[in-house]
FIRO-600262 format. One record per residue (C-alpha): residue in one letter; x, y, z. Coordinates in pm, whole numbers, plus 50000, padded with zeros to 5 digits. Example, Ala and Ser with C-alpha at 12.3 -4.5 7.8 and 13.67 -1.06 7.14 Angstrom:
<pt aa="a" east="51230" north="49550" up="50780"/>
<pt aa="s" east="51367" north="49894" up="50714"/>
This chain:
<pt aa="m" east="47505" north="51164" up="51955"/>
<pt aa="n" east="47298" north="51101" up="52238"/>
<pt aa="p" east="47545" north="51123" up="52565"/>
<pt aa="f" east="47355" north="50808" up="52693"/>
<pt aa="w" east="47453" north="50594" up="52399"/>
<pt aa="t" east="47818" north="50788" up="52402"/>
<pt aa="r" east="47836" north="50659" up="52779"/>
<pt aa="l" east="47759" north="50303" up="52699"/>
<pt aa="i" east="47936" north="50287" up="52387"/>
<pt aa="t" east="48269" north="50402" up="52572"/>
<pt aa="r" east="48199" north="50209" up="52864"/>
<pt aa="s" east="48174" north="49885" up="52644"/>
<pt aa="i" east="48485" north="49970" up="52496"/>
<pt aa="l" east="48698" north="50051" up="52811"/>
<pt aa="r" east="48520" north="49674" up="52931"/>
<pt aa="q" east="48655" north="49555" up="52660"/>
<pt aa="k" east="49003" north="49654" up="52642"/>
<pt aa="g" east="49038" north="49522" up="52989"/>
<pt aa="k" east="48985" north="49760" up="53185"/>
<pt aa="n" east="48684" north="49590" up="53368"/>
<pt aa="a" east="48803" north="49603" up="53732"/>
<pt aa="k" east="48609" north="49955" up="53763"/>
<pt aa="s" east="48223" north="49961" up="53760"/>
<pt aa="p" east="48059" north="50182" up="53511"/>
<pt aa="a" east="48002" north="50418" up="53755"/>
<pt aa="q" east="48361" north="50451" up="53846"/>
<pt aa="y" east="48503" north="50524" up="53484"/>
<pt aa="s" east="48692" north="50905" up="53515"/>
<pt aa="s" east="48568" north="51150" up="53227"/>
<pt aa="y" east="48896" north="51159" up="53138"/>
<pt aa="m" east="48879" north="50773" up="53067"/>
<pt aa="l" east="48548" north="50834" up="52936"/>
<pt aa="a" east="48672" north="51130" up="52653"/>
<pt aa="k" east="48962" north="50889" up="52605"/>
<pt aa="g" east="48723" north="50591" up="52515"/>
<pt aa="y" east="48473" north="50768" up="52292"/>
<pt aa="r" east="48781" north="50948" up="52075"/>
<pt aa="e" east="48912" north="50582" up="52010"/>
<pt aa="f" east="48613" north="50464" up="51916"/>
<pt aa="m" east="48542" north="50772" up="51669"/>
<pt aa="i" east="48883" north="50719" up="51564"/>
<pt aa="g" east="48789" north="50319" up="51497"/>
<pt aa="i" east="48481" north="50401" up="51307"/>
<pt aa="r" east="48629" north="50644" up="51042"/>
<pt aa="r" east="48916" north="50457" up="50998"/>
<pt aa="n" east="48654" north="50151" up="50919"/>
<pt aa="i" east="48430" north="50370" up="50706"/>
<pt aa="k" east="48712" north="50482" up="50514"/>
<pt aa="n" east="48863" north="50157" up="50458"/>
<pt aa="v" east="48538" north="50026" up="50312"/>
<pt aa="i" east="48523" north="50323" up="50087"/>
<pt aa="l" east="48858" north="50211" up="49984"/>
<pt aa="i" east="48792" north="49843" up="49927"/>
<pt aa="a" east="48436" north="49903" up="49755"/>
<pt aa="i" east="48617" north="50145" up="49480"/>
<pt aa="g" east="48904" north="49854" up="49448"/>
<pt aa="i" east="48626" north="49628" up="49394"/>
<pt aa="f" east="48486" north="49792" up="49114"/>
<pt aa="s" east="48780" north="49932" up="48954"/>
<pt aa="a" east="48901" north="49571" up="48926"/>
<pt aa="a" east="48573" north="49430" up="48816"/>
<pt aa="f" east="48589" north="49735" up="48547"/>
<pt aa="g" east="48912" north="49593" up="48444"/>
<pt aa="f" east="48815" north="49267" up="48404"/>
<pt aa="k" east="48473" north="49300" up="48229"/>
<pt aa="g" east="48585" north="49648" up="48016"/>
<pt aa="f" east="48858" north="49489" up="47901"/>
<pt aa="l" east="49040" north="49196" up="47951"/>
<pt aa="l" east="48796" north="48930" up="47955"/>
<pt aa="t" east="48667" north="48996" up="47599"/>
<pt aa="n" east="49033" north="48934" up="47473"/>
<pt aa="q" east="49103" north="48672" up="47716"/>
<pt aa="f" east="49407" north="48844" up="47822"/>
<pt aa="i" east="49504" north="48738" up="48179"/>
<pt aa="d" east="49719" north="48884" up="48458"/>
<pt aa="g" east="49978" north="48764" up="48692"/>
<pt aa="g" east="49904" north="48613" up="49053"/>
<pt aa="a" east="49581" north="48454" up="49170"/>
<pt aa="t" east="49391" north="48693" up="48944"/>
<pt aa="g" east="49581" north="48541" up="48659"/>
<pt aa="i" east="49555" north="48219" up="48752"/>
<pt aa="s" east="49141" north="48291" up="48738"/>
<pt aa="l" east="49165" north="48437" up="48392"/>
<pt aa="l" east="49377" north="48130" up="48273"/>
<pt aa="i" east="49147" north="47888" up="48378"/>
<pt aa="s" east="48818" north="48062" up="48265"/>
<pt aa="a" east="48967" north="48097" up="47943"/>
<pt aa="l" east="49072" north="47751" up="47938"/>
<pt aa="t" east="48779" north="47576" up="48054"/>
<pt aa="g" east="48509" north="47849" up="48045"/>
<pt aa="t" east="48413" north="47795" up="48429"/>
<pt aa="p" east="48241" north="48186" up="48534"/>
<pt aa="l" east="48553" north="48396" up="48665"/>
<pt aa="y" east="48332" north="48500" up="48956"/>
<pt aa="l" east="48327" north="48154" up="49092"/>
<pt aa="l" east="48707" north="48095" up="49018"/>
<pt aa="i" east="48784" north="48414" up="49194"/>
<pt aa="i" east="48658" north="48283" up="49535"/>
<pt aa="g" east="48763" north="47909" up="49440"/>
<pt aa="v" east="49159" north="48038" up="49384"/>
<pt aa="n" east="49181" north="48286" up="49632"/>
<pt aa="i" east="49016" north="48042" up="49909"/>
<pt aa="p" east="49393" north="47858" up="50024"/>
<pt aa="f" east="49506" north="48239" up="50041"/>
<pt aa="i" east="49283" north="48343" up="50308"/>
<pt aa="i" east="49351" north="48074" up="50477"/>
<pt aa="l" east="49716" north="48133" up="50468"/>
<pt aa="g" east="49664" north="48480" up="50569"/>
<pt aa="y" east="49500" north="48397" up="50837"/>
<pt aa="y" east="49727" north="48226" up="51033"/>
<pt aa="i" east="50019" north="48483" up="50867"/>
<pt aa="m" east="49825" north="48840" up="50876"/>
<pt aa="g" east="49576" north="48771" up="51150"/>
<pt aa="k" east="49173" north="48693" up="51156"/>
<pt aa="t" east="49141" north="49112" up="51090"/>
<pt aa="f" east="49292" north="49052" up="50771"/>
<pt aa="a" east="49136" north="48722" up="50661"/>
<pt aa="i" east="48796" north="48858" up="50725"/>
<pt aa="k" east="48819" north="49187" up="50522"/>
<pt aa="t" east="49054" north="48989" up="50251"/>
<pt aa="a" east="48714" north="48749" up="50228"/>
<pt aa="l" east="48454" north="49021" up="50224"/>
<pt aa="a" east="48654" north="49221" up="49971"/>
<pt aa="i" east="48709" north="48909" up="49729"/>
<pt aa="t" east="48339" north="48796" up="49791"/>
<pt aa="g" east="48210" north="49136" up="49719"/>
<pt aa="l" east="48437" north="49139" up="49340"/>
<pt aa="s" east="48255" north="48813" up="49299"/>
<pt aa="i" east="47895" north="48942" up="49339"/>
<pt aa="v" east="47997" north="49236" up="49129"/>
<pt aa="l" east="48149" north="49038" up="48849"/>
<pt aa="a" east="47812" north="48824" up="48850"/>
<pt aa="t" east="47538" north="49117" up="48916"/>
<pt aa="v" east="47683" north="49401" up="48715"/>
<pt aa="s" east="47767" north="49489" up="48347"/>
<pt aa="f" east="48037" north="49705" up="48216"/>
<pt aa="p" east="48054" north="49780" up="47828"/>
<pt aa="n" east="48305" north="49684" up="47652"/>
<pt aa="v" east="48555" north="49955" up="47580"/>
<pt aa="t" east="48759" north="49851" up="47324"/>
<pt aa="d" east="48900" north="49551" up="47087"/>
<pt aa="d" east="49214" north="49684" up="47020"/>
<pt aa="n" east="49467" north="49476" up="47190"/>
<pt aa="l" east="49731" north="49726" up="47322"/>
<pt aa="l" east="49468" north="49942" up="47471"/>
<pt aa="v" east="49282" north="49646" up="47631"/>
<pt aa="a" east="49645" north="49525" up="47786"/>
<pt aa="v" east="49741" north="49876" up="47899"/>
<pt aa="f" east="49404" north="50000" up="48016"/>
<pt aa="g" east="49259" north="49614" up="48150"/>
<pt aa="g" east="49636" north="49594" up="48375"/>
<pt aa="f" east="49535" north="49980" up="48468"/>
<pt aa="f" east="49200" north="49965" up="48638"/>
<pt aa="l" east="49285" north="49617" up="48771"/>
<pt aa="g" east="49605" north="49727" up="48934"/>
<pt aa="c" east="49421" north="50001" up="49060"/>
<pt aa="g" east="49165" north="49791" up="49202"/>
<pt aa="i" east="49411" north="49604" up="49393"/>
<pt aa="g" east="49575" north="49901" up="49542"/>
<pt aa="f" east="49284" north="50080" up="49632"/>
<pt aa="a" east="49178" north="49725" up="49829"/>
<pt aa="i" east="49538" north="49712" up="49985"/>
<pt aa="r" east="49462" north="50063" up="50121"/>
<pt aa="g" east="49201" north="49971" up="50295"/>
<pt aa="g" east="49367" north="49695" up="50442"/>
<pt aa="a" east="49249" north="49405" up="50224"/>
<pt aa="v" east="49398" north="49211" up="49902"/>
<pt aa="i" east="49208" north="49061" up="49603"/>
<pt aa="d" east="49479" north="48906" up="49486"/>
<pt aa="g" east="49635" north="48662" up="49726"/>
<pt aa="t" east="49936" north="48562" up="49558"/>
<pt aa="e" east="50163" north="48845" up="49805"/>
<pt aa="v" east="50035" north="48612" up="50097"/>
<pt aa="l" east="50190" north="48290" up="49926"/>
<pt aa="a" east="50490" north="48471" up="49851"/>
<pt aa="i" east="50541" north="48639" up="50217"/>
<pt aa="f" east="50486" north="48268" up="50345"/>
<pt aa="l" east="50742" north="48125" up="50110"/>
<pt aa="s" east="50991" north="48373" up="50155"/>
<pt aa="r" east="50955" north="48338" up="50539"/>
<pt aa="k" east="51008" north="47971" up="50487"/>
<pt aa="f" east="51279" north="47907" up="50217"/>
<pt aa="g" east="51486" north="48278" up="50295"/>
<pt aa="t" east="51407" north="48456" up="49978"/>
<pt aa="t" east="51274" north="48769" up="49898"/>
<pt aa="i" east="50940" north="48820" up="49829"/>
<pt aa="g" east="50982" north="48972" up="49465"/>
<pt aa="d" east="51181" north="48653" up="49379"/>
<pt aa="i" east="50888" north="48455" up="49457"/>
<pt aa="v" east="50628" north="48648" up="49287"/>
<pt aa="i" east="50832" north="48652" up="48966"/>
<pt aa="v" east="50871" north="48280" up="49003"/>
<pt aa="i" east="50466" north="48269" up="48982"/>
<pt aa="n" east="50432" north="48495" up="48723"/>
<pt aa="v" east="50667" north="48303" up="48521"/>
<pt aa="i" east="50452" north="47983" up="48602"/>
<pt aa="i" east="50147" north="48139" up="48494"/>
<pt aa="f" east="50261" north="48319" up="48180"/>
<pt aa="g" east="50440" north="48045" up="48040"/>
<pt aa="t" east="50115" north="47807" up="48124"/>
<pt aa="a" east="49916" north="48094" up="47860"/>
<pt aa="s" east="50163" north="48094" up="47619"/>
<pt aa="y" east="50122" north="47725" up="47565"/>
<pt aa="f" east="49784" north="47725" up="47590"/>
<pt aa="l" east="49618" north="48061" up="47439"/>
<pt aa="g" east="49958" north="48109" up="47223"/>
<pt aa="v" east="50216" north="48335" up="47217"/>
<pt aa="e" east="50114" north="48685" up="47161"/>
<pt aa="i" east="49856" north="48699" up="47380"/>
<pt aa="a" east="50089" north="48567" up="47629"/>
<pt aa="l" east="50316" north="48877" up="47553"/>
<pt aa="y" east="49988" north="49093" up="47565"/>
<pt aa="s" east="49905" north="48971" up="47913"/>
<pt aa="m" east="50275" north="49067" up="48031"/>
<pt aa="i" east="50245" north="49381" up="47910"/>
<pt aa="t" east="49851" north="49368" up="48141"/>
<pt aa="y" east="50090" north="49290" up="48394"/>
<pt aa="l" east="50369" north="49534" up="48407"/>
<pt aa="a" east="50023" north="49831" up="48378"/>
<pt aa="a" east="49899" north="49665" up="48634"/>
<pt aa="s" east="50183" north="49696" up="48870"/>
<pt aa="k" east="50263" north="50068" up="48823"/>
<pt aa="a" east="49892" north="50117" up="48883"/>
<pt aa="l" east="49908" north="49947" up="49196"/>
<pt aa="d" east="50270" north="50094" up="49300"/>
<pt aa="f" east="50113" north="50442" up="49214"/>
<pt aa="i" east="49807" north="50355" up="49424"/>
<pt aa="v" east="49984" north="50249" up="49772"/>
<pt aa="e" east="50280" north="50443" up="49743"/>
<pt aa="g" east="50148" north="50771" up="49603"/>
<pt aa="i" east="50233" north="50973" up="49294"/>
<pt aa="e" east="50488" north="51142" up="49475"/>
<pt aa="e" east="50756" north="50965" up="49589"/>
<pt aa="y" east="50945" north="51081" up="49897"/>
<pt aa="i" east="51310" north="51076" up="50026"/>
<pt aa="g" east="51463" north="51055" up="50393"/>
<pt aa="v" east="51758" north="51270" up="50351"/>
<pt aa="t" east="51977" north="51240" up="50682"/>
<pt aa="i" east="52255" north="51490" up="50681"/>
<pt aa="i" east="52569" north="51541" up="50957"/>
<pt aa="s" east="52742" north="51836" up="50912"/>
<pt aa="s" east="52961" north="52103" up="51151"/>
<pt aa="h" east="52731" north="52368" up="50999"/>
<pt aa="s" east="52419" north="52223" up="51092"/>
<pt aa="e" east="52193" north="52531" up="51222"/>
<pt aa="e" east="52294" north="52706" up="50863"/>
<pt aa="i" east="52173" north="52361" up="50689"/>
<pt aa="r" east="51866" north="52362" up="50919"/>
<pt aa="q" east="51765" north="52711" up="50885"/>
<pt aa="m" east="51840" north="52651" up="50457"/>
<pt aa="i" east="51567" north="52366" up="50450"/>
<pt aa="i" east="51340" north="52566" up="50641"/>
<pt aa="s" east="51351" north="52848" up="50461"/>
<pt aa="k" east="51454" north="52837" up="50112"/>
<pt aa="m" east="51279" north="52450" up="50066"/>
<pt aa="g" east="50971" north="52507" up="50280"/>
<pt aa="r" east="51014" north="52154" up="50478"/>
<pt aa="g" east="51015" north="52068" up="50805"/>
<pt aa="v" east="51309" north="51924" up="50983"/>
<pt aa="t" east="51376" north="51672" up="51292"/>
<pt aa="v" east="51743" north="51762" up="51449"/>
<pt aa="y" east="51863" north="51492" up="51702"/>
<pt aa="s" east="52154" north="51510" up="51892"/>
<pt aa="g" east="52466" north="51212" up="51813"/>
<pt aa="k" east="52818" north="51155" up="51816"/>
<pt aa="k" east="53050" north="51091" up="51526"/>
<pt aa="g" east="53379" north="50864" up="51516"/>
<pt aa="y" east="53692" north="50945" up="51336"/>
<pt aa="g" east="54035" north="50921" up="51345"/>
<pt aa="k" east="54248" north="50620" up="51386"/>
<pt aa="r" east="54163" north="50545" up="51760"/>
<pt aa="g" east="53776" north="50642" up="51683"/>
<pt aa="e" east="53737" north="50959" up="51888"/>
<pt aa="t" east="53402" north="51091" up="51894"/>
<pt aa="k" east="53280" north="51446" up="51911"/>
<pt aa="d" east="52902" north="51606" up="51927"/>
<pt aa="v" east="52707" north="51653" up="51660"/>
<pt aa="e" east="52378" north="51750" up="51580"/>
<pt aa="i" east="52182" north="51537" up="51287"/>
<pt aa="i" east="51937" north="51673" up="51040"/>
<pt aa="y" east="51651" north="51499" up="50922"/>
<pt aa="t" east="51370" north="51579" up="50638"/>
<pt aa="v" east="51167" north="51429" up="50404"/>
<pt aa="i" east="51142" north="51602" up="50014"/>
<pt aa="t" east="51047" north="51467" up="49697"/>
<pt aa="r" east="51210" north="51329" up="49443"/>
<pt aa="l" east="51171" north="51637" up="49209"/>
<pt aa="e" east="51341" north="51862" up="49509"/>
<pt aa="l" east="51625" north="51621" up="49584"/>
<pt aa="n" east="51848" north="51780" up="49338"/>
<pt aa="k" east="51795" north="52140" up="49471"/>
<pt aa="l" east="51866" north="52004" up="49853"/>
<pt aa="t" east="52185" north="51835" up="49757"/>
<pt aa="t" east="52328" north="52170" up="49601"/>
<pt aa="e" east="52193" north="52395" up="49860"/>
<pt aa="i" east="52397" north="52181" up="50089"/>
<pt aa="e" east="52723" north="52179" up="49866"/>
<pt aa="l" east="52709" north="52545" up="49863"/>
<pt aa="i" east="52711" north="52553" up="50245"/>
<pt aa="e" east="52955" north="52242" up="50316"/>
<pt aa="p" east="53063" north="52059" up="50048"/>
<pt aa="t" east="53200" north="51767" up="50282"/>
<pt aa="a" east="52867" north="51746" up="50450"/>
<pt aa="f" east="52781" north="51349" up="50461"/>
<pt aa="v" east="52446" north="51288" up="50335"/>
<pt aa="v" east="52245" north="50983" up="50352"/>
<pt aa="m" east="51921" north="50922" up="50136"/>
<pt aa="n" east="51643" north="50697" up="50158"/>
<pt aa="s" east="51345" north="50612" up="49979"/>
<pt aa="v" east="51007" north="50659" up="50226"/>
<pt aa="k" east="50717" north="50455" up="50113"/>
<pt aa="d" east="50458" north="50663" up="50294"/>
<pt aa="t" east="50396" north="50882" up="50557"/>
<pt aa="k" east="50146" north="51020" up="50852"/>
<pt aa="g" east="50149" north="51333" up="51033"/>
<pt aa="g" east="50427" north="51588" up="51038"/>
<pt aa="m" east="50476" north="51918" up="50759"/>
<pt aa="i" east="50491" north="51681" up="50474"/>
<pt aa="k" east="50246" north="51896" up="50249"/>
<pt aa="k" east="50570" north="52208" up="50140"/>
<pt aa="r" east="50410" north="52499" up="50313"/>
<pt aa="p" east="50473" north="52855" up="50123"/>
<pt aa="l" east="50811" north="53031" up="50160"/>
<pt aa="q" east="50839" north="53375" up="50379"/>
<pt aa="h" east="50918" north="53643" up="50130"/>
């Protein structure tokens, strides 16, 4: 990039961040370099988000037009409401996708913020435009294949959009709002909404279509989980042991994983005496869990081990490194 434009953009960013007490000429080289780095990180992140949302839009559109629409199958959530109304009234789906999601976009503005609402509005508008203008082949008329693969592509589309910081199905925004208002879990709200949708579908479209639509919803949910949470499910493991150094070496050398060591105190006895201890934390995949617990038991059978699911990871040595032989 031209140095003039680099300095101009960087100074604009610094001023927008409230650093306008100085004149542009007074910014140090460090501040300019830091501002330029923040600018480039933001550009890369936005490009990545646009690509992910675009992939999500086309995947969801393919699930709609290549599978679900020709068989009148529906999904859960706002998508399912749009499909149900389209099947009953003949209204084009691309209009309903926008109309049904408008309240959720407004709600998302107050709950999640302006940026989320704008991204979601653009993503839903993009999906509507693709549905209206792009033709997809009807892949199959087999009901089971339509239910499974229609749900798969739809779930992948929703998942990629979430990865990009937007949603193309606003039901979860409503679920977050209602869970905060009534003190229930988001999962409970989503289940209640979908029970109403599938119950309505069974009344108007028939029990068989409603049952196939439930398969569509399950397939979409699983595909969404894989895209959002990753195919490899990570487990965070906390180990408290009097042989912490030996366990640390085992994790590094035998498991090929990185570790974090905390300094802590453990309490025991009737009076709650405390003793200094090193606490080990590592992240592994579920497939490695059995090997790790076996190795820990060989070192100290009474070690205290706490395991919890990790939704996502960033940075650090997550990928398994080659072991030294």
